[in-house]
C-alpha positions as CSV (number, residue, x, y, z in Angstrom):
1,M,190.3,74.8,67.2
2,W,190.5,72.5,64.2
3,F,186.7,72.6,63.5
4,S,186.7,76.3,62.6
5,N,187.9,75.6,59.0
6,F,185.5,72.7,58.5
7,S,182.9,73.1,55.8
8,V,180.3,70.8,54.4
9,N,180.6,69.9,50.7
10,P,177.3,70.8,49.1
11,F,177.5,67.7,46.9
12,A,178.0,65.4,49.9
13,S,175.0,66.9,51.7
14,K,172.7,66.2,48.6
15,M,174.1,62.7,48.3
16,F,172.5,61.6,51.6
17,R,169.2,63.4,51.2
18,S,166.4,60.9,50.4
19,K,164.1,61.6,47.5
20,T,160.4,61.1,48.1
21,L,158.8,58.8,45.6
22,D,156.2,60.1,43.1
23,V,152.7,58.7,43.9
24,I,150.5,57.1,41.3
25,T,147.1,56.0,42.3
26,L,144.8,53.6,40.5
27,F,141.1,53.9,41.4
28,H,140.4,50.2,40.8
29,K,137.4,47.8,40.6
30,A,138.6,44.2,40.7
31,S,135.5,42.9,38.9
32,L,136.2,44.9,35.8
33,P,138.7,43.3,33.3
34,S,139.8,46.8,32.2
35,S,140.7,47.7,35.7
36,T,142.5,44.4,36.3
37,R,144.6,45.0,33.1
38,A,145.5,48.5,34.3
39,A,146.4,47.2,37.8
40,N,148.7,44.5,36.3
41,L,150.4,47.0,33.9
42,L,151.0,49.4,36.8
43,K,152.3,46.7,39.1
44,I,154.8,45.5,36.5
45,A,155.9,49.0,35.7
46,S,156.4,49.7,39.5
47,A,158.4,46.5,40.0
48,N,160.6,47.2,36.9
49,A,161.2,50.8,38.0
50,A,162.3,49.7,41.4
51,E,164.4,46.8,40.1
52,T,166.4,48.9,37.5
53,T,167.4,51.8,39.8
54,T,171.1,51.9,40.4
55,E,172.7,53.6,43.4
56,S,173.8,56.5,41.3
57,Q,170.2,57.0,39.9
58,A,168.8,57.0,43.4
59,T,170.4,60.4,44.0
60,D,169.8,61.7,40.5
61,Y,166.3,62.4,39.2
62,K,167.3,62.1,35.5
63,P,167.6,58.7,33.7
64,Q,171.2,57.6,33.3
65,D,170.9,55.7,30.1
66,G,168.7,58.1,28.1
67,T,165.9,55.5,27.7
68,G,163.4,57.5,29.6
69,A,162.8,54.8,32.1
70,R,160.8,56.1,35.0
71,E,162.2,56.5,38.5
72,P,160.7,54.3,41.1
73,F,157.2,55.4,42.3
74,E,154.8,54.6,45.0
75,L,151.8,52.7,43.6
76,E,148.5,53.1,45.5
77,I,145.7,50.8,44.4
78,T,142.3,51.7,46.0
79,E,138.9,50.3,45.4
80,G,137.3,53.3,47.1
81,P,136.2,56.4,45.2
82,P,138.3,59.6,45.3
83,T,137.7,62.1,48.0
84,P,136.0,65.3,46.9
85,D,139.4,67.1,47.0
86,Q,141.0,64.4,44.9
87,L,138.1,64.5,42.4
88,R,138.5,68.3,42.1
89,S,142.3,67.8,41.5
90,I,141.5,65.1,38.8
91,F,139.1,67.5,37.1
92,E,141.8,70.2,37.2
93,Y,144.3,67.9,35.6
94,L,141.9,66.8,32.9
95,G,140.5,70.2,32.1
96,S,136.8,71.0,31.8
97,G,134.2,68.8,30.2
98,H,135.1,65.4,31.6
99,A,132.6,65.1,34.4
100,G,130.5,62.4,32.6
101,Q,133.6,60.5,31.7
102,L,134.5,60.1,35.4
103,V,131.2,60.0,37.2
104,K,128.2,58.2,35.8
105,G,125.4,60.6,34.7
106,A,127.2,63.8,35.7
107,A,126.9,66.8,33.4
108,T,129.1,69.2,35.4
109,E,131.8,69.0,38.0
110,S,129.5,70.1,40.8
111,D,127.0,67.5,39.6
112,A,129.8,64.9,39.6
113,L,130.7,65.8,43.2
114,R,127.0,65.5,44.3
115,K,126.6,62.1,42.5
116,L,129.8,60.8,44.0
117,K,128.7,61.8,47.5
118,E,125.4,60.0,46.9
119,N,127.0,56.8,45.7
120,G,130.7,56.1,45.4
121,D,129.9,53.4,42.7
122,N,129.0,56.3,40.4
123,F,132.8,56.8,39.9
124,Q,133.9,55.2,36.6
125,R,136.9,53.0,37.1
126,P,139.8,52.4,36.2
127,V,141.4,55.9,36.6
128,V,145.1,56.3,36.9
129,V,146.4,59.5,38.5
130,D,150.0,60.7,38.7
131,W,149.6,63.3,41.5
132,N,153.1,64.7,41.1
133,L,152.8,65.3,37.3
134,G,149.1,66.3,37.4
135,K,148.2,63.7,34.8
136,V,145.2,61.4,34.5
137,V,144.3,58.4,32.3
138,A,140.7,57.3,32.5
139,G,140.0,53.7,31.4
140,D,142.5,51.1,30.5
141,N,144.1,52.9,27.6
142,E,147.4,51.1,27.7
143,P,149.3,53.4,25.4
144,E,148.3,56.4,27.5
145,I,149.1,54.7,30.7
146,L,152.6,53.7,29.3
147,K,153.1,57.3,28.2
148,L,152.2,58.6,31.7
149,L,154.7,56.1,33.2
150,R,157.5,57.2,30.9
151,M,157.1,60.8,32.1
152,Q,159.6,62.1,34.7
153,S,158.7,64.1,37.7
154,R,159.4,67.9,37.3
155,K,160.5,68.2,40.9
156,E,164.1,67.9,42.0
């Protein structure tokens, strides 16, 4: 039978596999100018990343032109506070000693979780989280947000 010698080219099989997008979340509060600036910056970066992707880049996770332009990503903007699991991940990404920076009046991570459960408004916004890279930017620190956006995902 003529199918017995048929083999699949490994390159061709990778070519049609879709790459999941990295997820970046902005914990946002529309009434805060700093949060609105962060949201606008992320929206522009997301649109630019999606617009500049070529067909060849869609199957390759590395930038083609060496500029370090980020691959397209999924931008989630939420006005709700993080879940307890998300907050634990954020603390893990930041390292110890940042509870008060993220949750109003919190001295420790467990204190932050308790205060967040009591009142979601205790969470200090804006906070940008790249879940795939494990990076966090608290506040509207534009240079740090841009630095985070230039990083590439480590996954293939």
